[in-house]
C-alpha positions, 0 to 999 in steps of 0.5 A: 500500500502507498503511504500517503503524504499529507498536502496539508501545509505546516502552520505558519508562525505567529504574526499577531502579539498581544502584551496584558498589562496591570498596574505594579507590572514589572517594567523589564518583564514587559519591555524585554520581550517587547524589544525583542518584537520590535527588533523581530519586526524588520525581519519577519514582515507582518508582526504586529503588537498590541498592548492590553489593559482594563481601561485605556489609561496609562498603565503604571509599573509603580507598586504600592510600596512607599517610594517606588518608582516606575514608568507607564505605559499606554495601552492600545486596547482595553480587554473588551475590545481586544483584536480577536485575532490575537495568536500569542499573548504574553503576561508579565509579572511583578508586585501588582500580581499580589493585587488580587482585585486589580488583576482580576480583570485580566485573569478573567480575560486571559481564561476566555481568550486561551482557547483562541490563542496558539501560544501563551507565554508568562515572565516571572510571577505572570505565572501566579495570574495564569494559575488564577486563571486555570491555565497551568493545571497539569502542565509544566511550568516555572516562575521567578525563584524569589517568589517561587514558594508563593507562586507555587503555593497558588498552583498545586496541580502544577507540574512546577520546575524549581531549576530552569530559566524557562519552561515550554509545555505544548503551547505554554511557555513560562519563564523565571524572573525578569531578564529571563522573559528575554531568554524565553522570548529569544527562544520562542523566536528560535522555535517559530522562526528559526535559531538564525532569526533569533541570533540576528535579534539578540545581536542587534540588541547586543544581548548574549543568549541564554540558550539553554533552558536548564541553565538557571544561575538564580535557582537556589541550587545553583546559588549554593554552588556558587557560594 
């Protein structure tokens, strides 16, 4: 019997990205991946990025801690007016993830839109919001090492990986703290558009990639070895 060869073309890489923000987000959690996408756009025609929030008011990275310093990002859409064709949603972490009421609208949006997404990414304690949305149960995931126990306590059904710079499980990618989001996003770029493209983006950023998801110098056991 002759073998059957599928004529269905492989899925094309995603082009429609969204980053969802909340007050008290960690600036580099969002800005790092956003800059990767900005540098990617000249290499991959058609890349689009939108910024989502509960309202169109500027979203601050300042936390409620006294003396907190931060910056503001102006959203392009609210959760209610977000485009229907978003393929990749990224959620950053930050001190604001501990504000249950202040992040509930984002959690509700993530839970609602996840079935339509191709990929879902979190940085740092953004994993806590994904847990609340019920998206990580049964998945392997990681998060910020300094907040690891707190985030893990929210998701007892998640297969937490303590020693990981980032983790990919199916269509969900999670990273460790802050700068790890850049490494995760570059790895995602490599998986979608090729290693050469990811290396080009990193080179133009003058950024030294960590290409090994298991190379986590900030995990507790790594820190003990360095002491």
